[in-house]
Every structure is written in C-alpha cells, then in structure tokens.
N, C-alpha and C positions, 0 to 999 in steps of 0.2 A: 504494500500500500504506500503510495506516494504522499508525503506530508507537504502541505503548502505552508510556506513561511508566512507568519502573520504580517499584515500590512495595515496601514492606517484605515483603509476601507474595511478590513475585517474587524478592527477595533471598534470603529463607529457602529458597524452592524451589531456586534456583541453588546454594545451599550444601548442599542435600540434607537440610534440616531441616524439621520440621513447620511448614508455612506457614499453618496455620489461625490465627485470631485468638487462640485459647486457647493454641496451641502457641508462638506468638511471645511472648505475655505470660509464659508459664511459663519459657521460655528466658531472657528478660531478667531475670526475678525470680531465677532460680537461678544466673545467671552474671554477677553484678555484679563490676565490676573496681575495684581501688583506683585512686586518682588517678594514681599513678606508673606504672601499667601501660598501655602503648599497646595499642590494639585488636588490632593484628597480633601482639603478643607474648602475647596471652591463651593459656594453656596448653591450652585445649580445642579449638583449631582443628587440623584436619589440614593437611598441607603444601599440598594442593590448595585447601582453603578459604582458607588464609592468602594464597596466591598470587592467588586470585580477588579477594579484598578489596583487596590491594595494587594490582592492576591497575586496579580500578575507581576507587580513590582517585586514582591517577596520571592516569587519563583526564580528570579534572576535568570530567566531563560530568554528565548526570542521575543516573547510577549513583553518582557520588561523593557526591551529596546524600543519597541513601538510606543509603549506608554511613556517612556522617557522623551521620545520625539514629540509626543503630544504635549507633555509638560513644557518642553522648550518652546514649542509653537505658541502656547497659551501665555508664556512670559515674554514673548518677543518684544512687545512695546515697552515693557518695564526695563528690559536690558538694553534697549536701544536709546533710552532717554526720552521716549515719546510721551509716556504716561499722560 
C-alpha cells in the first residue's frame, strides 16, 4: 500500500476546512496570529481541531511538518513586521 505524504490540503481536509488552494490562502490571510499566540491557542479552533493539531505536532512525524508550515503561515504578518 502506497502512503501519501501529508500536504496542506490534507491538513485542511482533516480539520474540516476548505482544502482548495483558494480556501487555504483565504484562511491564512484572514486568520493571522500575533507573535505571542501559539497555534493551538488560536481562538478559532474547535476543541477537536485543537486536539488534532496537538496530536500531530506531538507525533513528530510528517504531519508535524505540515502543521509547523501552517503555524509559520499563520504568523507570517507578525514576523514580517506587518501586524
């Protein structure tokens, strides 16, 4: 059985979010986080979404890389000085 590497589209689908390229870009644009807000502390996650993200980060596997990419994307404005 061939395993597919997790991608951002897979992560968004698992979170129950629009996993189209446009949907992902819009979510990231509309949900930027301040530097001091941890990804799991973002107010817009449901408990199930928060738990899923925490489990994937803790697994330290391929999913953790994708979740980290999402974290970086959601902090993009904060780290570029746009805030």
